[in-house]
Structure formats: structure tokens, C-alpha cells
C-alpha positions in Angstrom: 72.3 79.6 -50.2 73.7 76.7 -52.0 75.1 75.2 -49.1 71.5 75.1 -47.3 70.3 73.5 -50.6 72.8 70.6 -50.4 72.1 69.9 -46.9 68.4 69.5 -47.6 69.1 67.3 -50.6 71.3 65.0 -48.3 68.3 64.8 -45.6 65.7 64.2 -48.3 68.1 61.1 -49.6 68.6 59.8 -46.1 65.0 59.6 -45.6 64.1 58.1 -48.7 67.0 55.2 -48.0 65.6 54.6 -44.3 61.9 54.3 -45.3 62.3 51.0 -47.0 64.0 49.7 -43.8 61.2 51.0 -41.7 58.4 49.7 -44.0 60.3 46.2 -44.2 60.8 46.0 -40.4 56.8 47.0 -40.0 56.2 44.0 -42.1 58.2 41.7 -40.4 56.7 42.9 -37.1 53.3 42.3 -38.6 54.3 38.9 -39.9 55.4 37.9 -37.1 52.5 38.9 -34.8 50.3 37.2 -37.5 52.5 34.2 -37.1 52.0 34.2 -33.3 48.4 34.7 -33.6 48.2 31.6 -36.0 50.1 29.4 -33.7 48.5 30.5 -30.8 45.1 29.5 -32.4 46.5 26.3 -33.9 48.8 25.0 -31.3 48.3 25.0 -27.5 51.0 26.0 -24.9 51.9 23.2 -22.5 49.6 25.0 -19.6 46.7 25.7 -22.4 46.9 22.2 -23.5 46.4 20.9 -19.7 43.7 23.0 -19.3 42.0 22.2 -22.5 42.1 18.7 -22.2 41.2 18.8 -18.2 38.1 20.3 -19.4 37.8 17.5 -22.1 38.1 15.1 -19.7 35.4 16.4 -17.6 33.3 17.2 -20.6 33.5 13.4 -21.6 32.8 12.2 -17.9 29.8 14.2 -17.6 28.6 12.9 -20.9 29.2 9.0 -19.6 27.2 10.0 -16.5 24.5 11.6 -18.5 24.1 8.4 -20.3 24.5 6.2 -17.4 21.8 8.6 -15.5 19.2 8.1 -18.5 19.7 4.5 -18.4 19.3 4.0 -14.4 16.4 6.3 -14.7 14.8 4.1 -17.5 15.6 0.9 -15.4 14.1 2.7 -12.6 10.9 3.4 -14.4 10.8 0.0 -15.6 11.2 -1.5 -12.0 8.3 0.8 -11.0 6.0 -0.2 -13.6 6.9 -3.9 -13.0 6.2 -3.5 -9.3 3.0 -2.0 -10.0 2.0 -4.6 -12.5 2.9 -7.4 -10.0 0.9 -5.6 -7.1 -1.9 -5.8 -9.5 -1.8 -9.4 -10.3 -1.0 -10.7 -6.9 -3.3 -8.6 -5.1 -5.7 -7.4 -7.7 -5.5 -3.9 -6.7 -3.8 -0.6 -7.5 -0.6 0.6 -5.2 -2.2 2.8 -2.5 -0.1 6.1 -2.2 -0.9 7.5 1.0 1.2 10.8 0.7 -1.1 11.7 -2.3 -4.2 11.1 -0.2 -2.7 13.2 2.4 -1.4 16.2 0.1 -4.9 15.9 -1.7 -6.6 16.1 1.8 -4.5 19.2 2.9 -5.1 21.0 -0.1 -9.0 20.3 0.1 -8.8 21.8 3.7 -6.8 24.8 3.0 -9.5 25.7 0.0 -12.1 25.1 2.3 -10.5 27.4 4.9 -10.1 30.0 2.3 -13.6 30.3 1.3 -14.5 30.9 4.8 -15.0 34.5 6.7 -13.6 35.4 10.2 -16.5 34.3 11.8 -16.7 30.7 10.3 -13.1 30.4 10.8 -13.5 31.5 14.5 -16.4 28.7 14.8 -14.4 26.1 13.3 -11.4 27.1 15.6 -13.7 26.9 19.0 -14.6 23.5 17.6 -11.2 22.4 17.4 -10.3 23.6 20.7 -13.0 22.2 22.4 -12.6 18.7 20.8 -8.8 18.7 21.8 -10.0 19.7 25.3 -12.5 16.8 25.3 -9.8 14.4 24.0 -7.4 15.5 26.8 -9.9 15.1 29.3 -10.7 11.3 28.0 -6.8 10.5 27.9 -6.4 11.9 31.2 -9.5 9.8 32.6 -8.2 6.8 31.0 -4.6 7.0 32.5 -6.2 7.5 35.8 -8.2 4.5 35.1 -5.1 2.4 34.3 -3.1 3.7 37.2 -6.0 2.7 39.4 -6.4 -0.9 37.7 -2.6 -1.4 38.4 -2.8 -0.3 41.9 -6.2 -2.3 42.9 -5.2 -5.2 41.0 -1.4 -5.2 41.6 -0.9 -5.6 37.7 2.8 -4.9 37.0 3.4 -3.0 33.5 6.0 -5.9 32.8 2.7 -8.0 32.1 1.3 -5.5 29.5 2.2 -6.1 25.7 4.2 -2.7 25.0 7.0 -3.7 22.3 7.1 -5.0 18.8 7.8 -8.7 18.3 10.7 -7.9 15.8 13.3 -5.4 15.4 11.7 -2.5 13.4 13.3 0.6 14.3 13.1 2.2 10.9 9.3 1.3 11.0 9.4 -0.3 7.4 8.7 -4.1 8.5 4.8 -3.5 8.9 3.0 -4.8 6.0 -0.5 -5.3 7.1 -2.7 -4.2 10.0 -5.9 -5.2 12.0 -8.7 -4.5 9.9 -10.8 -6.1 6.9 -8.1 -7.1 4.2 -8.0 -9.0 1.1 -6.8 -12.5 1.7 -4.2 -13.6 -0.7 -5.7 -17.3 -0.8 -9.4 -16.8 -1.3 -9.2 -13.3 -2.8 -11.7 -12.0 -0.6 -11.9 -9.3 2.0 -11.7 -11.2 5.5 -11.4 -9.6 9.0 -7.4 -9.8 9.8 -7.0 -10.2 13.2 -3.6 -8.9 14.1 -0.6 -7.3 12.0 2.0 -9.0 9.6 5.5 -8.0 9.7 7.4 -8.9 6.4 10.9 -10.3 7.5 13.0 -13.0 6.3 13.0 -16.3 7.4 15.0 -16.8 10.9 14.4 -13.3 12.2 14.4 -13.1 15.8 11.1 -13.1 17.6 10.6 -11.4 20.9 8.5 -11.9 23.6 6.4 -8.4 24.1 5.6 -8.8 28.0 6.4 -11.1 30.8 4.0 -14.2 31.0 4.2 -17.9 30.8 4.3 -20.0 27.4 0.6 -21.2 27.5 0.3 -23.0 23.6 3.0 -24.3 21.4 1.6 -25.7 18.1 4.2 -27.5 15.9 1.1 -28.9 13.3 0.7 -28.0 10.0 -2.1 -25.8 10.7 -3.3 -22.5 9.1 -1.2 -21.0 11.7 1.8 -23.3 11.2 4.4 -23.1 13.7 3.1 -20.9 16.5 3.5 -19.4 20.2 0.8 -18.4 22.5 1.9 -16.4 25.7 -0.2 -16.1 28.8 0.5 -12.7 30.6 -1.7 -13.4 33.7 -3.5 -10.0 33.6 -6.1 -10.6 30.6 -3.6 -10.4 28.1 -2.3 -13.0 25.9 0.1 -12.6 22.7 0.5 -15.1 19.7 2.9 -15.3 17.0 2.6 -17.6 14.3 4.2 -19.1 10.6 7.2 -19.6 12.6 10.3 -21.3 11.5 11.9 -22.7 14.7 10.2 -22.6 18.3 12.8 -21.6 21.2 10.5 -22.0 24.2 8.8 -25.0 26.1 5.2 -25.0 27.2 5.0 -23.5 30.7 8.1 -22.0 30.4 8.4 -18.5 32.2 9.5 -15.7 29.7 10.8 -12.0 30.0 9.8 -9.0 28.1 12.4 -9.2 24.9 13.4 -12.9 25.2 14.1 -14.4 21.9 11.0 -17.1 21.8 11.3 -18.1 18.1 12.6 -17.7 14.7 10.0 -16.1 12.0 9.2 -18.4 9.0 7.0 -19.0 6.4 4.8 -22.2 7.9 1.3 -22.9 7.6 -1.0 -21.0 5.4 1.6 -18.0 4.6 1.7 -16.4 1.4 5.3 -15.3 1.8 7.7 -15.3 4.9 6.5 -13.2 7.5 5.3 -12.9 11.1 1.7 -12.7 12.3 1.6 -11.0 15.7 -1.8 -10.7 18.0 -2.6 -9.2 21.3 -5.4 -10.8 23.2 -7.5 -9.0 26.0 -10.1 -10.4 27.8 -10.6 -13.1 24.9 -10.8 -10.1 22.4 -8.3 -9.6 19.8 -7.3 -6.0 20.0 -5.0 -3.8 17.4 -1.5 -4.7 18.4 -0.3 -1.2 17.2 -2.0 0.3 20.4 0.4 -1.7 22.4 3.9 -0.4 21.2 3.9 2.5 23.4 7.4 1.6 25.3 9.2 2.1 22.0 7.3 4.4 19.9 7.4 8.2 20.0 4.1 10.2 19.2 5.1 10.7 15.7 6.4 7.3 15.1 3.0 5.7 16.5 1.1 8.3 13.9 3.4 7.0 11.1 2.6 3.0 12.1 -1.2 4.2 12.2 -0.8 5.6 8.4 1.1 2.5 7.5 -1.7 0.2 8.8 -4.3 2.2 7.0 -2.5 1.9 3.8 -2.6 -1.7 3.9 -4.9 -3.7 1.5 -3.4 -7.2 1.7 -2.9 -9.5 4.3 -0.2 -12.3 4.1 -2.0 -15.4 5.7 
């Protein structure tokens, strides 16, 4: 019995001696973990450092781009306002926004259709179909008449003006159509008999059909330097405000030949080309004579551009 008590006392003393070491060990472990946490939070490892600073670089670059974007946006707004002010001062009118008008018309048409019942919609559709059939009949009749005139009068399509007088593939150069427009010199509305192309001085000008050079104007008239070509089938074309003429009177030309360089001569507001088509002594709309190079949607776009113009340049 005494031996058992002695053994128990030794075990108790052993546990008592070990406990401080265990506690000290746990304290050191806790201290190490705390120190590691503090180090991790305050000091980046190499990989973390690279990742953190790469993000900082991206954030700094984004901030720079944001500032740059705001600056450019402000400049753009100033340019737009300045352009509108110049437009108003030069042309005494507000800039025309054709896209806004088209959107407004589309919304008005949609609202009108939404208010109709089925019978009214059917009636509108029937009228549209009849109008399309009539328009198709007129086009076919016009085409047949053209074929007849060509065959009976031995007229070649080469002698019909059928292209634009300048390279305008992007459809961005047309600035004024054939209609009453504000004259830049008299500040009144006058009939504009052709179309104006805003092109730099020295832009090549092409003959729009085969023909013979009929008139050369080298005098300082209102049209400045100008060329008139006769196409021997009732058609004539004229090209005004030129810088340099590259043909002679009586010279035969082919469609696409360079006949002159555009300029700013005569009574011209800015460098541009004024182009006219004359048929049987009557000035007609040149836009209807670009059929060799314009697709239907491009033709419609040219019509919209011409309708949106309010200012001529001669």
C-alpha cells in the first residue's frame, strides 16, 4: 500500500514538473503564430509583393486613363459646341440632325400604328402594297422607255452621265444638293442648280460620261475656271470652281478621264467642286445619275445627305 502511494506521488511530481514546459511551449507556439501573422500583414512575400504592385500599377494606369478620358471628353464637347457655333455664325441656322428626325418619324409612325385596329392596319397595308405595285409598274415602264430610246436613237450608255465626278466611295464628300439653299454671299435662299463636293484643292475631277469638251472658262467669272462637256445625246455636264483644267476645247473624253483639278476659283465660299447635269437644256438632279457606282442603300443615303444640306458653297 505504501509503495502504491509512493508511485502516485512520483507521477504527480512528474506531471507538475512537465506542465510548465508544456505551457512554455504553447506560449512560444502562440508567439510564433502571432509574429507570423504580424509579419504576413506588414511585410509582403516576394510573390505577394509582385502581385500587389502589379495591381497598383494597373490601378494607377486606370486612373491616368480615366483622367485622360475625362479630358478628351471635355475637349470633344468643346469642339462640338464650337462647331455648332461656327455653323450658326456662318450659315445663320442650327445644325441639321437627320438621324434625330428619322428616329422621331419612326416613333410617330409606330405610335400611329399602335392606335389602329386590325381593319385599319389591313387597309394601310393594302394601300402600301398597291403603291408598291404602282411604283414597280412606273419603274418598269421607265426602263422599257429607256431601252426603246437607246435602241431607236442608237444612244450608248457611255454618253449618259452615270458616275460621280470625284472619288467619293465613302459617301462623305457631298455637301449640298440641288434644291433651294442659303447662298453664303447673299444670305438669302436661292435655287442651287447642282451638287457641291467639299474636296481639297487639287482633287482629280473625272468626266462622268463620254463626250466632247464644249466650253472652257478661264475667266474670273462667278463659276471661276470651269469645263462643260457635251455628250451628244441631249446631255451636258459642267464642272466649276476649278484650280487647273487638263483638257482643251473640242477634245474627246471618256468616262473616268481626269479633266481638271478642283479648286476655289470664282465666287466660291470654300474649296469645292460644283457639278451639274443638263438634259435638253434643263438642269436635272445629278444624284439620279450616279447609278453605275451606287447601290440602292447608298443611293438612299445620298438622297438623305442632299436633303439635309441647307447651305450652298457658291
